[in-house]
C-alpha positions as a printed Julia matrix, in Angstrom:
72×3 Matrix{Float64}:
  0.0    0.0     0.0
  2.83   2.4     0.89
  4.53   1.72   -2.46
  1.35   2.62   -4.32
  1.12   5.93   -2.47
  4.78   6.73   -3.2
  4.32   5.89   -6.88
  1.21   8.1    -7.0
  3.06  11.0    -5.34
  6.04  10.57   -7.68
  3.72  10.52  -10.72
  1.94  13.65   -9.51
  5.24  15.47   -8.97
  6.4   14.44  -12.43
  3.21  15.79  -13.99
  3.58  19.08  -12.09
  7.23  19.52  -13.12
  6.5   18.73  -16.77
  3.54  21.14  -16.74
  5.71  23.9   -15.27
  8.41  23.33  -17.89
  5.84  23.34  -20.67
  4.37  26.63  -19.48
  7.82  28.23  -19.26
  8.7   27.02  -22.74
  5.44  28.41  -24.15
  5.98  31.8   -22.5
  9.5   32.06  -23.93
  8.33  31.01  -27.4
  5.6   33.66  -27.4
  8.07  36.41  -26.5
 10.49  35.31  -29.22
  7.79  35.83  -31.86
  6.73  39.33  -30.78
  7.42  42.15  -33.23
  7.76  45.49  -31.43
  8.19  48.91  -32.99
 11.05  50.47  -31.06
 11.28  54.19  -30.43
 13.08  56.61  -28.13
  9.85  57.45  -26.29
  9.91  55.83  -22.85
  6.97  53.91  -21.47
  6.58  54.11  -17.72
  4.87  51.15  -16.09
  3.32  51.84  -12.69
  2.0   49.18  -10.38
 -1.31  49.59   -8.63
 -2.01  50.42   -5.02
  0.06  48.32   -2.64
  2.32  47.07   -5.4
  6.1   46.92   -5.27
  9.02  45.56   -7.27
  7.64  42.06   -6.96
  4.47  43.17   -8.76
  6.1   44.0   -12.08
  9.79  43.16  -11.6
  9.69  39.61  -12.97
  7.73  40.75  -16.02
 10.14  43.57  -16.87
 13.15  41.28  -16.4
 11.61  38.67  -18.7
 10.89  41.34  -21.33
 14.43  42.67  -21.06
 15.83  39.17  -21.64
 14.04  39.15  -25.01
 15.19  42.7   -25.87
 11.65  44.05  -25.5
 12.37  46.38  -22.57
 15.16  48.19  -20.78
 15.39  47.81  -17.03
 17.31  50.57  -15.23
């Protein structure tokens, strides 16, 4: 019985890890196919009430990795 539970937990973890990797791969693929008109006009992104760096930081870093944004 204990082996069945361990196998079930291992299978569930495997599904979760593969799902996470699939989502990350899809997000990267989408950003690689984005065509952006670049200009010298800055765009300022402001978070909402109670937001901080954690609100938009990961998004801006991910965009900068694909040359879609500049992070100061």
